[in-house]
C-alpha positions in Angstrom: 60.1 147.0 44.7 60.6 143.4 45.7 58.7 143.7 48.9 55.8 145.4 47.1 55.6 142.6 44.5 55.8 139.9 47.2 53.0 141.6 49.1 50.9 141.7 45.9 51.4 137.9 45.4 50.4 137.3 49.1 47.3 139.5 48.8 46.3 137.7 45.5 46.8 134.3 47.2 44.5 135.3 50.1 41.8 136.4 47.6 42.2 133.0 45.8 43.6 134.7 42.7 46.7 133.2 41.1 49.4 135.5 39.9 52.3 133.4 41.0 53.5 130.0 39.9 54.9 128.5 36.8 54.8 131.0 33.9 53.7 133.8 36.2 55.2 136.0 38.9 57.6 133.8 40.8 60.1 134.5 43.6 63.0 134.3 41.0 61.3 136.8 38.7 60.6 139.2 41.6 64.2 139.0 42.6 65.3 139.7 39.0 63.0 142.7 38.7 64.2 144.0 42.1 67.9 143.7 41.0 67.2 145.4 37.6 65.2 148.2 39.3 68.1 148.8 41.8 70.6 148.8 39.0 68.6 151.3 36.9 68.6 153.7 40.0 72.3 153.2 40.7 73.4 153.6 37.1 71.6 156.9 36.6 71.9 158.9 39.9 72.1 162.3 38.0 69.7 161.6 35.2 66.1 161.1 36.6 64.6 160.9 33.1 66.9 158.0 32.0 66.2 156.3 35.4 62.5 156.5 34.7 62.8 155.2 31.2 64.9 152.2 32.3 62.5 151.4 35.2 59.5 151.5 32.9 61.3 149.4 30.3 61.9 146.7 32.9 58.3 146.8 34.1 56.8 146.8 30.6 59.1 144.0 29.5 58.0 141.7 32.4 54.4 142.8 32.1 54.4 141.8 28.4 56.0 138.4 29.3 53.3 137.8 31.9 50.5 138.8 29.5 51.8 136.6 26.7 49.4 133.8 25.9 51.0 130.4 25.9 50.0 127.4 23.9 49.8 123.9 25.5 53.5 123.3 24.5 54.6 126.4 26.3 55.5 128.3 23.1 54.9 132.0 23.6 52.0 133.4 21.7 51.6 136.9 20.4 52.1 139.9 22.7 49.6 142.7 22.7 50.8 145.4 20.2 50.6 148.2 22.8 53.2 146.3 24.9 55.7 145.7 22.1 58.2 148.4 22.9 62.0 148.0 22.6 63.8 147.5 25.9 66.5 150.0 26.7 67.9 148.1 29.6 
């Protein structure tokens, strides 16, 4: 998971698109997502459905944070309604 996200950031950087940096996908966030992803797998070795739910909860949580519009003071704006789901992590 971490390698895939780091490669995505590298590809975006080559194409002059910014998905990394302050308030976006940073190395620390990638590491956090990677650790949570690994934990979801390790905590549910026998329950594939719960593993899937936890992984999607992690991804939707971070996706909703990345898509949140910020004001000039850095105060989070409103998240899109379709992404407002409770985290089960």
